[in-house]
PyMOL Python script that loads the backbone (N, CA, C, O; Angstrom):
from pymol import cmd

cmd.read_pdbstr("""\
ATOM      1  N   MET A   1      26.348 -31.235 -69.974  1.00  0.00           N
ATOM      2  CA  MET A   1      26.362 -29.427 -69.544  1.00  0.00           C
ATOM      3  C   MET A   1      25.005 -29.343 -68.693  1.00  0.00           C
ATOM      4  O   MET A   1      24.010 -29.654 -69.347  1.00  0.00           O
ATOM      5  N   ALA A   2      24.770 -28.968 -67.309  1.00  0.00           N
ATOM      6  CA  ALA A   2      24.416 -28.445 -66.405  1.00  0.00           C
ATOM      7  C   ALA A   2      23.415 -26.977 -66.915  1.00  0.00           C
ATOM      8  O   ALA A   2      24.047 -26.032 -67.388  1.00  0.00           O
ATOM      9  N   ARG A   3      21.810 -26.852 -66.785  1.00  0.00           N
ATOM     10  CA  ARG A   3      21.332 -25.924 -67.215  1.00  0.00           C
ATOM     11  C   ARG A   3      20.936 -25.134 -66.574  1.00  0.00           C
ATOM     12  O   ARG A   3      20.200 -25.513 -65.662  1.00  0.00           O
ATOM     13  N   LEU A   4      21.212 -23.616 -66.709  1.00  0.00           N
ATOM     14  CA  LEU A   4      21.034 -22.478 -65.573  1.00  0.00           C
ATOM     15  C   LEU A   4      19.612 -22.604 -65.299  1.00  0.00           C
ATOM     16  O   LEU A   4      18.970 -23.047 -66.251  1.00  0.00           O
ATOM     17  N   HIS A   5      18.965 -22.337 -64.271  1.00  0.00           N
ATOM     18  CA  HIS A   5      17.341 -21.362 -63.954  1.00  0.00           C
ATOM     19  C   HIS A   5      17.451 -19.950 -64.955  1.00  0.00           C
ATOM     20  O   HIS A   5      18.400 -19.397 -65.511  1.00  0.00           O
ATOM     21  N   LYS A   6      16.523 -19.772 -64.909  1.00  0.00           N
ATOM     22  CA  LYS A   6      16.108 -18.360 -66.012  1.00  0.00           C
ATOM     23  C   LYS A   6      16.904 -16.895 -64.548  1.00  0.00           C
ATOM     24  O   LYS A   6      16.693 -16.865 -63.335  1.00  0.00           O
ATOM     25  N   GLY A   7      17.722 -15.995 -65.365  1.00  0.00           N
ATOM     26  CA  GLY A   7      18.353 -15.519 -64.630  1.00  0.00           C
ATOM     27  C   GLY A   7      19.761 -15.621 -63.677  1.00  0.00           C
ATOM     28  O   GLY A   7      20.199 -14.514 -63.364  1.00  0.00           O
ATOM     29  N   GLU A   8      20.386 -16.566 -63.266  1.00  0.00           N
ATOM     30  CA  GLU A   8      20.621 -17.429 -63.083  1.00  0.00           C
ATOM     31  C   GLU A   8      22.714 -16.856 -63.410  1.00  0.00           C
ATOM     32  O   GLU A   8      23.776 -16.596 -62.844  1.00  0.00           O
ATOM     33  N   GLY A   9      22.131 -16.965 -64.539  1.00  0.00           N
ATOM     34  CA  GLY A   9      23.541 -16.688 -65.671  1.00  0.00           C
ATOM     35  C   GLY A   9      24.074 -14.956 -65.398  1.00  0.00           C
ATOM     36  O   GLY A   9      25.121 -14.310 -65.364  1.00  0.00           O
ATOM     37  N   GLU A  10      22.709 -14.766 -65.253  1.00  0.00           N
ATOM     38  CA  GLU A  10      23.282 -13.213 -65.543  1.00  0.00           C
ATOM     39  C   GLU A  10      23.935 -12.852 -63.931  1.00  0.00           C
ATOM     40  O   GLU A  10      25.031 -12.314 -63.777  1.00  0.00           O
ATOM     41  N   ASN A  11      22.820 -13.359 -62.543  1.00  0.00           N
ATOM     42  CA  ASN A  11      23.394 -12.930 -61.400  1.00  0.00           C
ATOM     43  C   ASN A  11      25.156 -13.437 -61.176  1.00  0.00           C
ATOM     44  O   ASN A  11      25.999 -12.730 -60.625  1.00  0.00           O
ATOM     45  N   LYS A  12      25.398 -14.773 -61.737  1.00  0.00           N
ATOM     46  CA  LYS A  12      26.879 -14.982 -62.024  1.00  0.00           C
ATOM     47  C   LYS A  12      27.526 -13.593 -62.692  1.00  0.00           C
ATOM     48  O   LYS A  12      28.336 -12.892 -62.085  1.00  0.00           O
ATOM     49  N   GLN A  13      27.096 -13.341 -63.886  1.00  0.00           N
ATOM     50  CA  GLN A  13      28.090 -12.923 -64.357  1.00  0.00           C
ATOM     51  C   GLN A  13      28.015 -11.483 -63.461  1.00  0.00           C
ATOM     52  O   GLN A  13      29.176 -11.305 -63.092  1.00  0.00           O
ATOM     53  N   LYS A  14      27.172 -10.370 -62.943  1.00  0.00           N
ATOM     54  CA  LYS A  14      26.944  -9.311 -62.154  1.00  0.00           C
ATOM     55  C   LYS A  14      28.211 -10.063 -61.079  1.00  0.00           C
ATOM     56  O   LYS A  14      29.259  -9.542 -61.463  1.00  0.00           O
ATOM     57  N   ARG A  15      28.411 -10.656 -60.382  1.00  0.00           N
ATOM     58  CA  ARG A  15      28.877 -11.564 -59.327  1.00  0.00           C
ATOM     59  C   ARG A  15      30.507 -11.015 -60.012  1.00  0.00           C
ATOM     60  O   ARG A  15      31.422 -10.217 -59.808  1.00  0.00           O
ATOM     61  N   VAL A  16      30.176 -11.803 -60.688  1.00  0.00           N
ATOM     62  CA  VAL A  16      32.044 -11.577 -61.310  1.00  0.00           C
ATOM     63  C   VAL A  16      32.723 -10.556 -61.792  1.00  0.00           C
ATOM     64  O   VAL A  16      33.943 -10.411 -61.715  1.00  0.00           O
ATOM     65  N   ALA A  17      31.563  -9.467 -62.551  1.00  0.00           N
ATOM     66  CA  ALA A  17      31.625  -8.021 -62.281  1.00  0.00           C
ATOM     67  C   ALA A  17      32.106  -7.607 -61.371  1.00  0.00           C
ATOM     68  O   ALA A  17      33.188  -7.021 -61.387  1.00  0.00           O
ATOM     69  N   ASN A  18      31.356  -7.831 -60.271  1.00  0.00           N
ATOM     70  CA  ASN A  18      31.173  -6.758 -59.000  1.00  0.00           C
ATOM     71  C   ASN A  18      33.376  -7.490 -58.599  1.00  0.00           C
ATOM     72  O   ASN A  18      34.357  -6.793 -58.342  1.00  0.00           O
ATOM     73  N   VAL A  19      33.327  -8.270 -58.669  1.00  0.00           N
ATOM     74  CA  VAL A  19      34.718  -8.540 -58.371  1.00  0.00           C
ATOM     75  C   VAL A  19      35.440  -7.876 -58.844  1.00  0.00           C
ATOM     76  O   VAL A  19      36.301  -7.594 -58.010  1.00  0.00           O
ATOM     77  N   LEU A  20      35.652  -7.340 -59.921  1.00  0.00           N
ATOM     78  CA  LEU A  20      36.096  -6.741 -61.197  1.00  0.00           C
ATOM     79  C   LEU A  20      36.847  -5.565 -60.439  1.00  0.00           C
ATOM     80  O   LEU A  20      37.969  -5.114 -60.207  1.00  0.00           O
ATOM     81  N   LYS A  21      35.019  -5.295 -60.122  1.00  0.00           N
ATOM     82  CA  LYS A  21      35.019  -3.388 -59.524  1.00  0.00           C
ATOM     83  C   LYS A  21      35.831  -3.562 -58.423  1.00  0.00           C
ATOM     84  O   LYS A  21      36.732  -2.733 -58.290  1.00  0.00           O
ATOM     85  N   GLY A  22      35.717  -4.574 -57.472  1.00  0.00           N
ATOM     86  CA  GLY A  22      36.500  -3.907 -55.910  1.00  0.00           C
ATOM     87  C   GLY A  22      37.716  -3.808 -56.578  1.00  0.00           C
ATOM     88  O   GLY A  22      38.121  -2.651 -56.469  1.00  0.00           O
ATOM     89  N   ASN A  23      38.716  -4.718 -57.420  1.00  0.00           N
ATOM     90  CA  ASN A  23      40.000  -5.272 -57.717  1.00  0.00           C
ATOM     91  C   ASN A  23      40.865  -4.442 -58.958  1.00  0.00           C
ATOM     92  O   ASN A  23      41.830  -4.783 -59.642  1.00  0.00           O
ATOM     93  N   ASP A  24      39.785  -2.795 -58.890  1.00  0.00           N
ATOM     94  CA  ASP A  24      40.109  -2.504 -59.965  1.00  0.00           C
ATOM     95  C   ASP A  24      41.646  -1.732 -60.250  1.00  0.00           C
ATOM     96  O   ASP A  24      41.710  -1.137 -61.326  1.00  0.00           O
ATOM     97  N   LEU A  25      42.532  -1.707 -59.622  1.00  0.00           N
ATOM     98  CA  LEU A  25      43.463  -0.952 -59.376  1.00  0.00           C
ATOM     99  C   LEU A  25      44.813  -2.920 -59.778  1.00  0.00           C
ATOM    100  O   LEU A  25      45.447  -3.369 -60.732  1.00  0.00           O
ATOM    101  N   ALA A  26      44.646  -3.159 -58.951  1.00  0.00           N
ATOM    102  CA  ALA A  26      45.741  -4.546 -59.105  1.00  0.00           C
ATOM    103  C   ALA A  26      45.077  -5.733 -60.154  1.00  0.00           C
ATOM    104  O   ALA A  26      45.698  -6.665 -60.666  1.00  0.00           O
ATOM    105  N   GLY A  27      43.690  -5.425 -60.304  1.00  0.00           N
ATOM    106  CA  GLY A  27      42.901  -6.489 -61.732  1.00  0.00           C
ATOM    107  C   GLY A  27      43.069  -7.796 -59.803  1.00  0.00           C
ATOM    108  O   GLY A  27      43.380  -7.840 -58.613  1.00  0.00           O
ATOM    109  N   VAL A  28      42.410  -8.712 -61.313  1.00  0.00           N
ATOM    110  CA  VAL A  28      42.390 -10.077 -60.193  1.00  0.00           C
ATOM    111  C   VAL A  28      41.866 -11.203 -60.843  1.00  0.00           C
ATOM    112  O   VAL A  28      40.727 -11.185 -61.310  1.00  0.00           O
ATOM    113  N   THR A  29      42.824 -12.481 -60.935  1.00  0.00           N
ATOM    114  CA  THR A  29      43.056 -13.741 -61.720  1.00  0.00           C
ATOM    115  C   THR A  29      41.449 -14.478 -62.123  1.00  0.00           C
ATOM    116  O   THR A  29      40.407 -14.264 -61.504  1.00  0.00           O
ATOM    117  N   GLU A  30      41.576 -15.165 -63.041  1.00  0.00           N
ATOM    118  CA  GLU A  30      40.539 -16.206 -63.104  1.00  0.00           C
ATOM    119  C   GLU A  30      40.065 -17.452 -61.987  1.00  0.00           C
ATOM    120  O   GLU A  30      38.963 -17.979 -61.838  1.00  0.00           O
ATOM    121  N   SER A  31      41.419 -17.698 -61.247  1.00  0.00           N
ATOM    122  CA  SER A  31      41.711 -18.169 -60.517  1.00  0.00           C
ATOM    123  C   SER A  31      41.017 -17.909 -59.652  1.00  0.00           C
ATOM    124  O   SER A  31      40.102 -18.603 -59.206  1.00  0.00           O
ATOM    125  N   GLU A  32      41.426 -16.690 -59.244  1.00  0.00           N
ATOM    126  CA  GLU A  32      41.119 -15.753 -57.787  1.00  0.00           C
ATOM    127  C   GLU A  32      39.830 -15.606 -57.452  1.00  0.00           C
ATOM    128  O   GLU A  32      39.238 -16.062 -56.474  1.00  0.00           O
ATOM    129  N   THR A  33      39.365 -14.817 -58.486  1.00  0.00           N
ATOM    130  CA  THR A  33      37.904 -14.691 -59.173  1.00  0.00           C
ATOM    131  C   THR A  33      37.070 -16.359 -58.695  1.00  0.00           C
ATOM    132  O   THR A  33      36.155 -16.246 -57.879  1.00  0.00           O
ATOM    133  N   ALA A  34      37.260 -17.193 -58.985  1.00  0.00           N
ATOM    134  CA  ALA A  34      36.589 -18.314 -59.128  1.00  0.00           C
ATOM    135  C   ALA A  34      36.485 -18.952 -57.383  1.00  0.00           C
ATOM    136  O   ALA A  34      35.507 -19.397 -56.782  1.00  0.00           O
ATOM    137  N   ASP A  35      38.005 -18.758 -56.903  1.00  0.00           N
ATOM    138  CA  ASP A  35      38.145 -19.124 -55.367  1.00  0.00           C
ATOM    139  C   ASP A  35      36.565 -17.874 -54.256  1.00  0.00           C
ATOM    140  O   ASP A  35      35.609 -18.186 -53.546  1.00  0.00           O
ATOM    141  N   LEU A  36      37.232 -16.340 -54.800  1.00  0.00           N
ATOM    142  CA  LEU A  36      36.589 -15.584 -54.560  1.00  0.00           C
ATOM    143  C   LEU A  36      34.617 -16.144 -53.957  1.00  0.00           C
ATOM    144  O   LEU A  36      33.944 -16.101 -52.927  1.00  0.00           O
ATOM    145  N   LEU A  37      34.463 -16.604 -55.377  1.00  0.00           N
ATOM    146  CA  LEU A  37      33.134 -16.952 -55.447  1.00  0.00           C
ATOM    147  C   LEU A  37      32.467 -18.117 -55.582  1.00  0.00           C
ATOM    148  O   LEU A  37      31.337 -18.190 -56.065  1.00  0.00           O
ATOM    149  N   GLY A  38      33.274 -19.295 -55.071  1.00  0.00           N
ATOM    150  CA  GLY A  38      32.641 -20.930 -55.555  1.00  0.00           C
ATOM    151  C   GLY A  38      32.615 -21.031 -56.970  1.00  0.00           C
ATOM    152  O   GLY A  38      31.684 -21.700 -57.418  1.00  0.00           O
ATOM    153  N   LEU A  39      33.024 -20.775 -57.390  1.00  0.00           N
ATOM    154  CA  LEU A  39      32.611 -21.252 -58.541  1.00  0.00           C
ATOM    155  C   LEU A  39      33.851 -21.790 -59.442  1.00  0.00           C
ATOM    156  O   LEU A  39      35.000 -21.594 -59.047  1.00  0.00           O
ATOM    157  N   GLU A  40      33.565 -22.557 -60.815  1.00  0.00           N
ATOM    158  CA  GLU A  40      34.692 -23.440 -61.182  1.00  0.00           C
ATOM    159  C   GLU A  40      35.431 -22.252 -62.217  1.00  0.00           C
ATOM    160  O   GLU A  40      34.782 -21.268 -62.573  1.00  0.00           O
ATOM    161  N   ARG A  41      36.762 -22.453 -62.622  1.00  0.00           N
ATOM    162  CA  ARG A  41      37.688 -21.752 -63.170  1.00  0.00           C
ATOM    163  C   ARG A  41      37.360 -21.159 -64.137  1.00  0.00           C
ATOM    164  O   ARG A  41      37.355 -19.955 -64.397  1.00  0.00           O
ATOM    165  N   ARG A  42      36.864 -22.678 -65.104  1.00  0.00           N
ATOM    166  CA  ARG A  42      36.721 -22.359 -66.859  1.00  0.00           C
ATOM    167  C   ARG A  42      35.127 -21.570 -66.194  1.00  0.00           C
ATOM    168  O   ARG A  42      34.838 -20.502 -66.733  1.00  0.00           O
ATOM    169  N   THR A  43      34.403 -21.954 -65.363  1.00  0.00           N
ATOM    170  CA  THR A  43      33.011 -20.817 -65.442  1.00  0.00           C
ATOM    171  C   THR A  43      33.215 -19.352 -65.707  1.00  0.00           C
ATOM    172  O   THR A  43      32.616 -18.637 -66.510  1.00  0.00           O
ATOM    173  N   VAL A  44      34.252 -19.028 -64.809  1.00  0.00           N
ATOM    174  CA  VAL A  44      34.551 -18.008 -64.324  1.00  0.00           C
ATOM    175  C   VAL A  44      35.320 -17.148 -65.731  1.00  0.00           C
ATOM    176  O   VAL A  44      35.433 -15.951 -65.994  1.00  0.00           O
ATOM    177  N   ASN A  45      35.706 -18.253 -66.356  1.00  0.00           N
ATOM    178  CA  ASN A  45      36.709 -17.721 -67.339  1.00  0.00           C
ATOM    179  C   ASN A  45      35.438 -17.405 -68.594  1.00  0.00           C
ATOM    180  O   ASN A  45      35.485 -16.378 -69.271  1.00  0.00           O
ATOM    181  N   ASN A  46      34.445 -18.341 -68.748  1.00  0.00           N
ATOM    182  CA  ASN A  46      33.273 -17.879 -69.286  1.00  0.00           C
ATOM    183  C   ASN A  46      32.665 -16.467 -68.991  1.00  0.00           C
ATOM    184  O   ASN A  46      32.507 -15.819 -70.026  1.00  0.00           O
ATOM    185  N   TYR A  47      32.260 -15.785 -67.776  1.00  0.00           N
ATOM    186  CA  TYR A  47      31.581 -14.858 -67.901  1.00  0.00           C
ATOM    187  C   TYR A  47      32.909 -14.022 -67.928  1.00  0.00           C
ATOM    188  O   TYR A  47      32.705 -13.604 -69.068  1.00  0.00           O
ATOM    189  N   LEU A  48      33.877 -13.552 -67.654  1.00  0.00           N
ATOM    190  CA  LEU A  48      34.866 -12.799 -68.145  1.00  0.00           C
ATOM    191  C   LEU A  48      34.818 -12.525 -69.493  1.00  0.00           C
ATOM    192  O   LEU A  48      34.519 -11.374 -69.813  1.00  0.00           O
ATOM    193  N   ARG A  49      35.124 -13.602 -70.634  1.00  0.00           N
ATOM    194  CA  ARG A  49      35.003 -13.419 -71.656  1.00  0.00           C
ATOM    195  C   ARG A  49      33.720 -12.826 -72.396  1.00  0.00           C
ATOM    196  O   ARG A  49      33.911 -11.893 -73.177  1.00  0.00           O
ATOM    197  N   SER A  50      32.497 -13.278 -72.214  1.00  0.00           N
ATOM    198  CA  SER A  50      31.769 -12.455 -72.394  1.00  0.00           C
ATOM    199  C   SER A  50      31.718 -11.278 -71.960  1.00  0.00           C
ATOM    200  O   SER A  50      31.222 -10.470 -72.745  1.00  0.00           O
ATOM    201  N   LEU A  51      32.280 -10.638 -70.340  1.00  0.00           N
ATOM    202  CA  LEU A  51      32.635  -8.907 -70.012  1.00  0.00           C
ATOM    203  C   LEU A  51      33.271  -8.356 -71.035  1.00  0.00           C
ATOM    204  O   LEU A  51      33.014  -7.358 -71.708  1.00  0.00           O
ATOM    205  N   GLU A  52      34.523  -9.482 -71.084  1.00  0.00           N
ATOM    206  CA  GLU A  52      35.699  -8.503 -72.577  1.00  0.00           C
ATOM    207  C   GLU A  52      34.432  -7.754 -73.738  1.00  0.00           C
ATOM    208  O   GLU A  52      34.041  -6.607 -73.954  1.00  0.00           O
ATOM    209  N   LYS A  53      33.959  -9.747 -74.528  1.00  0.00           N
ATOM    210  CA  LYS A  53      33.157  -8.869 -75.873  1.00  0.00           C
ATOM    211  C   LYS A  53      32.430  -7.960 -75.348  1.00  0.00           C
ATOM    212  O   LYS A  53      32.219  -7.144 -76.246  1.00  0.00           O
ATOM    213  N   SER A  54      31.907  -7.621 -74.373  1.00  0.00           N
ATOM    214  CA  SER A  54      30.622  -6.733 -74.598  1.00  0.00           C
ATOM    215  C   SER A  54      31.157  -5.053 -73.873  1.00  0.00           C
ATOM    216  O   SER A  54      30.508  -4.032 -73.647  1.00  0.00           O
ATOM    217  N   GLY A  55      32.697  -5.416 -73.666  1.00  0.00           N
ATOM    218  CA  GLY A  55      33.708  -3.721 -73.846  1.00  0.00           C
ATOM    219  C   GLY A  55      33.904  -3.512 -71.859  1.00  0.00           C
ATOM    220  O   GLY A  55      34.285  -2.474 -71.319  1.00  0.00           O
ATOM    221  N   LYS A  56      33.491  -4.894 -71.086  1.00  0.00           N
ATOM    222  CA  LYS A  56      33.083  -4.554 -69.347  1.00  0.00           C
ATOM    223  C   LYS A  56      34.985  -5.217 -68.687  1.00  0.00           C
ATOM    224  O   LYS A  56      35.517  -5.451 -67.602  1.00  0.00           O
ATOM    225  N   ALA A  57      35.198  -5.244 -69.509  1.00  0.00           N
ATOM    226  CA  ALA A  57      36.510  -5.831 -69.216  1.00  0.00           C
ATOM    227  C   ALA A  57      37.681  -6.322 -69.972  1.00  0.00           C
ATOM    228  O   ALA A  57      37.589  -6.866 -71.073  1.00  0.00           O
ATOM    229  N   LYS A  58      39.107  -6.047 -69.152  1.00  0.00           N
ATOM    230  CA  LYS A  58      40.502  -6.377 -70.448  1.00  0.00           C
ATOM    231  C   LYS A  58      40.750  -7.361 -70.057  1.00  0.00           C
ATOM    232  O   LYS A  58      39.944  -7.741 -69.207  1.00  0.00           O
ATOM    233  N   LYS A  59      41.645  -8.123 -70.298  1.00  0.00           N
ATOM    234  CA  LYS A  59      42.776  -8.940 -69.577  1.00  0.00           C
ATOM    235  C   LYS A  59      44.151  -8.379 -70.147  1.00  0.00           C
ATOM    236  O   LYS A  59      44.538  -8.315 -71.314  1.00  0.00           O
ATOM    237  N   LYS A  60      44.705  -8.032 -69.088  1.00  0.00           N
ATOM    238  CA  LYS A  60      46.539  -7.368 -69.390  1.00  0.00           C
ATOM    239  C   LYS A  60      47.339  -8.756 -68.471  1.00  0.00           C
ATOM    240  O   LYS A  60      47.027  -9.181 -67.359  1.00  0.00           O
ATOM    241  N   GLY A  61      48.182  -9.122 -69.173  1.00  0.00           N
ATOM    242  CA  GLY A  61      48.722 -10.539 -68.487  1.00  0.00           C
ATOM    243  C   GLY A  61      48.017 -11.642 -68.297  1.00  0.00           C
ATOM    244  O   GLY A  61      47.542 -12.200 -69.287  1.00  0.00           O
ATOM    245  N   ARG A  62      47.805 -12.178 -66.990  1.00  0.00           N
ATOM    246  CA  ARG A  62      46.962 -12.858 -66.019  1.00  0.00           C
ATOM    247  C   ARG A  62      45.823 -12.394 -65.379  1.00  0.00           C
ATOM    248  O   ARG A  62      44.895 -13.144 -65.076  1.00  0.00           O
ATOM    249  N   ALA A  63      45.838 -11.078 -65.131  1.00  0.00           N
ATOM    250  CA  ALA A  63      44.644 -10.234 -64.352  1.00  0.00           C
ATOM    251  C   ALA A  63      43.942  -9.585 -65.946  1.00  0.00           C
ATOM    252  O   ALA A  63      44.184  -9.272 -67.112  1.00  0.00           O
ATOM    253  N   TRP A  64      42.804  -9.711 -64.763  1.00  0.00           N
ATOM    254  CA  TRP A  64      41.492  -8.791 -65.887  1.00  0.00           C
ATOM    255  C   TRP A  64      40.839  -7.646 -64.679  1.00  0.00           C
ATOM    256  O   TRP A  64      40.588  -7.610 -63.474  1.00  0.00           O
ATOM    257  N   PHE A  65      40.775  -6.912 -65.708  1.00  0.00           N
ATOM    258  CA  PHE A  65      40.024  -5.852 -65.245  1.00  0.00           C
ATOM    259  C   PHE A  65      38.939  -5.424 -65.777  1.00  0.00           C
ATOM    260  O   PHE A  65      38.672  -5.682 -66.950  1.00  0.00           O
ATOM    261  N   GLY A  66      37.694  -4.298 -64.565  1.00  0.00           N
ATOM    262  CA  GLY A  66      36.668  -4.345 -65.554  1.00  0.00           C
ATOM    263  C   GLY A  66      36.825  -3.054 -65.626  1.00  0.00           C
ATOM    264  O   GLY A  66      37.531  -2.436 -64.829  1.00  0.00           O
ATOM    265  N   ILE A  67      35.939  -2.305 -66.954  1.00  0.00           N
ATOM    266  CA  ILE A  67      35.954  -1.089 -67.660  1.00  0.00           C
ATOM    267  C   ILE A  67      34.469  -0.739 -67.663  1.00  0.00           C
ATOM    268  O   ILE A  67      33.607  -1.269 -68.363  1.00  0.00           O
ATOM    269  N   PHE A  68      34.239   0.656 -66.385  1.00  0.00           N
ATOM    270  CA  PHE A  68      33.184   0.417 -65.907  1.00  0.00           C
ATOM    271  C   PHE A  68      32.913   2.202 -65.836  1.00  0.00           C
ATOM    272  O   PHE A  68      31.861   2.650 -65.379  1.00  0.00           O
TER     273      PHE A  68
END
""", "prot")
cmd.dss("prot")
cmd.show_as("cartoon", "prot")
cmd.util.cbc("prot")
cmd.orient("prot")
């Protein structure tokens, strides 16, 4: 597994959160988010799960929504 430089993980998580904020009505899937940000779907999934654990995102069906 590749190591991230200091702050890189937080930056990517913020980018994922911003996608959720920009799509708060319809939600967004992991694949859509990955395509928008140029990241792997699994990477996006990890950040979405982290946001969910911290109470900043929720999943409904296949769509993710931000809680801000």
